[in-house]
C-alpha distance (Angstrom), angle and dihedral (degrees) to the residues before:
residue distance angle dihedral
M1 . . .
I2 3.81 . .
R3 3.79 123.9 .
H4 3.79 122.6 -166.9
K5 3.75 131.6 -176.6
K6 3.79 137.9 165.6
I7 3.79 115.4 -124.2
K8 3.79 124.4 -164.5
I9 3.80 114.4 -130.1
G10 3.78 110.2 -178.5
K11 3.81 104.8 -48.4
K12 3.81 95.2 -24.7
Y13 3.78 136.4 71.5
I14 3.79 130.7 -129.7
D15 3.80 129.3 -162.1
A16 3.80 115.0 -118.7
F17 3.80 119.7 -163.5
L18 3.79 132.4 -172.3
I19 3.79 115.5 -170.6
K20 3.79 115.0 -171.2
L21 3.80 109.3 -139.8
L22 3.79 126.4 -179.8
K23 3.81 100.5 -75.7
K24 3.81 105.3 -3.7
N25 3.78 139.6 30.6
L26 3.77 124.8 -111.7
I27 3.81 110.4 -138.3
L28 3.81 123.0 -162.6
L29 3.80 128.3 177.1
R30 3.81 109.1 -169.9
A31 3.80 121.5 -164.0
S32 3.81 130.4 174.2
K33 3.84 96.2 -94.4
G34 3.80 101.3 31.7
Y35 3.77 147.6 -30.9
V36 3.78 145.3 -102.5
M37 3.78 118.4 -139.9
C38 3.77 139.1 177.5
G39 3.80 125.1 -110.6
Y40 3.81 91.6 -66.6
L41 3.81 87.7 78.6
D42 3.80 114.0 108.6
L43 3.79 101.9 -148.8
A44 3.80 93.0 -167.6
V45 3.80 90.3 61.1
A46 3.81 92.5 44.0
E47 3.81 88.8 50.6
K48 3.81 91.3 49.4
F49 3.82 90.3 54.2
G50 3.81 93.1 46.3
D51 3.80 94.6 -116.0
V52 3.78 126.1 163.6
A53 3.79 92.0 -128.5
V54 3.79 132.8 166.1
R55 3.80 127.0 -169.0
I56 3.78 125.9 -149.5
T57 3.78 126.4 -177.3
G58 3.79 138.8 -157.3
V59 3.81 95.7 37.4
S60 3.78 130.5 122.7
T61 3.82 102.1 167.5
I62 3.79 136.6 49.3
D63 3.82 90.3 -116.5
E64 3.81 91.0 54.1
A65 3.81 89.6 48.5
L66 3.80 91.2 54.7
K67 3.84 89.6 53.9
A68 3.82 95.1 46.2
D69 3.80 130.5 102.2
V70 3.79 128.1 -130.8
S71 3.79 112.3 -87.1
A72 3.83 94.6 -179.5
C73 3.80 140.7 -19.4
T74 3.79 143.3 -173.2
T75 3.78 123.4 -93.5
Y76 3.81 87.3 -109.8
A77 3.80 89.6 60.7
K78 3.80 90.5 47.1
K79 3.82 89.9 54.4
L80 3.81 88.3 60.0
G81 3.83 91.9 51.5
V82 3.81 102.7 -92.1
S83 3.81 116.8 142.3
E84 3.80 138.5 176.1
G85 3.80 113.9 -85.0
Q86 3.81 92.9 25.0
P87 3.83 116.4 136.4
I88 3.81 112.6 -104.4
R89 3.81 93.6 -129.5
D90 3.84 87.7 60.5
V91 3.80 90.5 47.5
L92 3.79 91.7 50.7
K93 3.81 89.9 55.6
I94 3.82 88.7 54.1
I95 3.81 96.5 47.6
S96 3.82 98.1 38.4
């Protein structure tokens, strides 16, 4: 099962996806400059591809993801002003 919804962040919209896997959900918040993803995100691969990528952990719903804080991010995200511990809603304003 895949769920998708548009979420307004400031004056822009992001795409939020929940993909139900076997035991856990994969959560992805996609903005125009980058994305936020749950613990399934391999930051080394995202770094290799030059992605503005942010990882969050301990979430299983889109609502939980929007309340989470950054657990880690790529250097490309850091160049835009993203840092560990930052609230995701703030990050989404940066990468939207």
